[in-house]
N, C-alpha and C positions, 0 to 999 in steps of 0.2 A: 504494499500499500504506499502511496504517497500522501503527504499531509501538506496542504496548502493553507497558510494562515493569512487572513485579510486584515492588514493593519495600516490602511492608508488614510483613515479618517481624520477630519480636522479637530473634533472634540472640542467644539466651541463652548460647550456648556461647563467645561472644566475651568474656563477663565485662567488659562495658563499659557505661558510662553514656550512650554514643553509639549511634545505630542502626547496624546492621552495614553497611549499603551506604555510608556516609560514610567508613568507613576506607579508607586510602589504599594504593595501589599505585604505587610510584615517584612519590610526591608528588600523585598525583591519585586522588581518591575513585572507588570502584568503580562507583558509579552513573553517574559522568560518563563512564567508559569505555563504559558499555553505551549511554547517551544518543547519544554521538558515533557509535557503531556504528549505532544506529537511524535517526539523521538521514540516513544515506546511502540510505535505503530509502523515507523518508516522514515524515509528521507523527507526532510522538511524544507518547504520554500516559504517565503514571506513576501507579501505584496506590501511595498511601502509607498508613501505618497507625501503627505504633509510633513515637512521637515525631515525627509527621508534620511539625511546624513546623521541626525541625532539618533534615530531609530536603530540605524545600522551599527552604530557604536555600541549598542546593548547586545547585538546578536553574536552567537557563537560562530567561529570561522567556518564551520561546516554546513551552515545554513544558507541557501541560495536566496537572492533577493531580486525582486522585479518591481520596476517603477510604474506607479499609476499616476501620471502627472496631473490628470483632472479626474475628480471624484464623481464618476458618472454611474454609480451603482455597483451592486455586488457582481452582476454579470460581466460588466466592463472590467472590474478588478481581476476576474479569473481570465478574461481575454488577454489582459497584460501579462499573465504568466502562462500563456499557451505552451511554451516550450518545455515547461516543467511537467506537463501532462504527457503520460506514456499510455498509448491505446491499449497496452496489455496489462495495465495495472490500475487498480482502483484509486480514486482520489477522495480523501477526506477533507472537507472544508471546515476550518475553525476560524475563530476571531480573536484578535489580539487584545480585546477588551472583555473577554469572558473567561476569567481565570479559574473558576471553581469546578469546572467539568471533571468527572472522575473517569479513570481509565476503564473501570468495569461498565461504565455506560456505553463507551465507544466499543468495547467488546461485545456487548449485547446488540447494539446497532450493526456491527459488522457481521455477527451471526446471522441476523435476519437477512441482511443484504446478500450473503453468501447462499444461504439455505434456499432463498426464494429466487435466486438468480436475477435479482432486480437491476434495472438500469440505474435507478436512483433510490436511496433510502433515506427518509427525513426523519429527524428527531422532532417530535412534537410534544405538546403538553396541554394540559386543561388550565385555562386561566379564569380566575374569578371575574376579572375585568379585562376582556380582551382588546380593549381600546389600543389602537396603534399596531397591533400584530397582524400579520397575514393569516387568514383563516385557511385551515385544512378542509378542503371541499372533497367529501367521499360520495361518488355518484357512479352507479352502474359498474361497480367493481374497480373503478379508476380513482386516482388521487390527483387533484390539482390544488394550487395555492393562490388565493386572490389577496392582494395587499389591501389593507384597511381603506385607504383612500379610493380605491377602485371597486370596493365591495359594495353589493346591493343591501337594502335594509334588512332583507331576510338572511344574507350571508353574514352580516354583522352580528346576528344573534348567535352564530356558531362560536363555541368556547374552545374547541380544539385549534390550537395555533401553531405556527411555525417557530421553531427555535433558531433557525438559520443554520443548524448543523446537518450537514449531508454527507453521504457516500455516494459517489458516482462511479460508474464504470468509464474508465478512461476513454474507451472508443466511443462510447455514447456522448461523452462531454465534448470531445473534439468534432464529432459529426454535427452537433447541434448548436454550439456557441454562436455560430454566424447566423443562426435563425432568430436570435434574440432581437428585439427592437424596443425603441423607448416611446412607443404609443401609449403612454399612461399618464396618470395625474402628475407624476413627479419629473417625467422627462428623463427617466433613467433606464439602464438595462438591468432587469431583475433576473437574478439567478433562479428565482421561484418559478419563473416562466418555463424553465426546462423540466420541471416536474410534470406540468401539463402535457409536454411533448413526449414523455416516455410511455412505451407500451406497457411497461412493467415497473410501477412506482409503488413502494412501500412506505410504511410510517410506523415508528415505534413511539408510543406515548410514555414519556417520562414521568415517573411518579414523584420525582423531587425537583420541581422547577427551578429551585434556587441555584442548581448546577449551571443553568444557562442564563442566570442574570448577568446582564453587562453593566458596564460603568459609563454613565453619561456626565456625572457631576461628582463633586467632592463628598457629598452626603452619601450617594451610593457606594463610593470608594471606601468610606468608613463603614457602611453597613456590611460590605463584603469582606472587610478586614475582620470585623468582629465575628462573622460566621467562619472564616478561615482559621481564625485564632482558637475558636472552640473545638474545631475539628481536630487541629493539631494537638492541642493539650489533652483532649479526650484520648486520642490514640497513644500518646506518651503515657498518660496514667494507666491505660489498660495494659501497656507493655512493661509496668513495673517502675515507672518513674513517680516520685511524689512531687506534686505541684501544690504548695502550701496554699496560695491564693490564685487561682486561675484568672481572677478579674484583673489583677495587677501585673500578669505575667505575659510576656510577649515572645514567641519563639518561631522563627522562620521555617519554612517547609523543608529546607534541606539539612536541618539540624538533626544530628543523631545523638541520643543520650542513653547511657547504659542502665541496667537495672539497679534499684535501690539508691539511686542519686535522688538527692532532695534539692528542689529549686524553691528558694525563698522569695517572698514578695518583692515587687518593684524590680524584677530582673529582665533583661531584654538579651536574647541570644539570636544572633543573625548569621547569614551567609552560610558557607559550607563549614560549619563548626561541628566537631565531634567531642563528645564528653563521655568519659568512661564510667565504671560502675563505683558505687558507693562514695560518690563526690557530694559536696555540700556547696552550693552556688548561691550567692546573694546573702542578705537582701542588697537592694540598690546596686546591682552590678550590671554591666553591659560587656558582652563578648561577641567579637565579630571574627569570622573566618579563622578560627583557631583550633588547634588539636590538644585536647586536655586528657590526661591518662586517668588512672583509677585512684581513688582515695585522696583527691585533690580538694582542698578547701579555698574558696575565693569569696571574699566579703568586701562589699562596698568598693568595687575597683572597676577600672577600665581595661579591657584587654582587646587588642586587635592584632592579627597576624602573627600569633604566638604559639610556640609549641611547649606544652608543659608535660613532664613526665610524672610518674607516680609519686604519691605521698608528699606532695608539695603544698605549702600554704602560701596564699597571697592576700594582702591586705590587713587592715582596712585602708582605704584611699590609696592604693597603688595604681600607677598607670604603666601598663606594659605595652610598648609599641612594636611595630612590624619588625620582625627578625629576631626578636627574643627567643631564647631557648632556655628553658629551666629544667636541669637534670633532676634526678630523684632526690627527695628529702630537702629540697631548696627551701629556704624561707625568705619571703619577700614582705616586708612590713610596711607600716604607715608612711605615706608621703614618699614612697620610692618610685622612681621613674626609670624605666630601662628602654633602650632602643638598639636594635642590631648588636645584642650582646648575648653570649652564651655563658651561663652561670652553672658551674660544675656541681656534682653531688655533694650534699651535706653543707653547702656553703649558704651564707645568709647575709642579707643586708636589710636590717630590721627598721631603720629609721632614716627618713629625710636625706635621701641619697639620689644621685643621678649616675647611671652607668650607661654610657653611649659608646658604641663601637669597642666594646670591651670583651675580652675573653678572660673569664674568671676560672680558676682551677677548682679542685676538690677541697673541702674542709676549710674554706677561706672565710674569715670574718670581716665584713666591711662595716666600719663604725659609722655612728650618726654623723650626717653633714658631709659625707664624702662626695666629692665631684670628680668624674673624669672629664677634664678639660680637652675636648675632642676636636674643637673647631677654632680656627685661627681668622675666620672671616672669609677664607678662600677655599680651604680643603678640610676634610675630616680626617683625623689620625686615630690609630688603634692604641688601646691600652691592654697590656697583657699582665694579669696577676696569677702567679703560679700557685700550686698546691700549698695549703696550710699557711698562707701568708696571712698577716693580721695587719689591717689598716686602721689606724687610730681615728678617732672622731675629728671632724672638721678638717680633713685633709683634701688637698687638691692635687690630682696626678695630671700633670701636663703632658699630653700625649704629643709625639709618640714616646711611649715609656714602658719599661717592663719591670715588674716587681717580683723578685726571685722567690723561689720555694722557701717556705719557712721564715721569710723576711718580715721584719716589723717596721712599719711606718709610724713614727711618733704622732700623737694627736697634734692637730694644728699645723701640720707641715704642708709645704709646698714642694712638691717633688717634680724636678725637671730632668733628671738624669736616672739611668737605669740602677736599680738596687740589686746587688748580688744576693745569692742564696744565703739564708740564715744571718742576714745583716740587720742592723738597726740603722734606719735612716731618719734624720731629723732635718727639717727645712724651715726652722722658725727664726724670727728675728730675735736678737738678744734682748731679754727682759731687762728694763732699767727700773729702779725704785728710788724715788726722791722723797724721803721721809719728811713729813710735815707740810709738803707742798699743798695738798688739799685744804688744810686748815688755813694756810697763808692766803689762798686764793679766795676762800669765803670771806675772810676778815677784810680784804682789799675790796670785795664786791660790796660788803656792808658799808664801809666807810665812804664808798662813792655815792651810794644811796643816801647816806645821811646828809652829805654836802648838797644835795639838790634842794 
């Protein structure tokens, strides 16, 4: 099967400078929800139009694109992708702003399409208020679709309506696309007209219409996000994950979480994140595109593009940036920031520290207030801290620099040169004490005030 996604619309009601299909649900653009569904069934093509280059920027490299310069209806959109259609393969039509369709629904639709050797199979549903939808007309054993604006008064009473989702035989589609015309109330080429041209058209009535709900404005976007969130959290809870407060928890569709992990309130987990078993995540935590092992604890922290191995603790109030790797049993504490740094087993940075472009060995203690000075305004430089080194509080390590194995950096030091193994490094200014100076200063200030 080939999957053609129509995503060329203007989306005027979104009131946005961005194409409608790139607006996100749970951190994932709607178009990517649909592409991921389509890839389960075959090769994917996307018809783009309004601000096409922006949409293309969200598409995977293996997705083919076709330009619809003027939005002249769904039939015209498919015409623009004619070269994508193979006469020997079925074509599934999906929409870039309909993100909640389930794969099992497509499977049922395809089963009917195959078993009945249909030219086209339509996914329909029963609408309490069918206003605006194309009506499914069943007559003399055949099916056709009439758009709302073209329907007679009696046809408008019909409540079975078209979802816009179809499976076509490729040869039927190629043979009949040029038979479409725009002699209708909207002056557009309707894909629905092909259903009436088919000798053998079938329809599957969907019992869960929310699956085919589209997004036209930001209210509908929020409504679908709420539904998607509930689906995802329910699935995770049924698989053995504890979600303490589903109302305040947001988890993207591509996230994988292991058994007996607990997600605390006000936690957001996005992108292609994996979290192992027996973890404790949150509260007030955001994790994006990261890999987290087993028995990891993260509290009140921000994590993006990070790999964390087993038995690590993070937070509160830590910020782990892209390229960070935390090996087993690492402890990262409050107000610690890391970026492009590897922290070795059993090492810890518990307080008020910045580690950038650093490689930290095993069993290293990084004291409070330590900074790796990795940027000179032009280039970034690495810092290497070897196994069992001890970095005293309030130290500045001016990169490029290496701290040797077992070395000690005295508190308050500025280190600009490499420190050999097992050495003590001190980089402080000499302390000077002037006894009685403070008292004399106070007396001088008091005398000056008295003379005023």
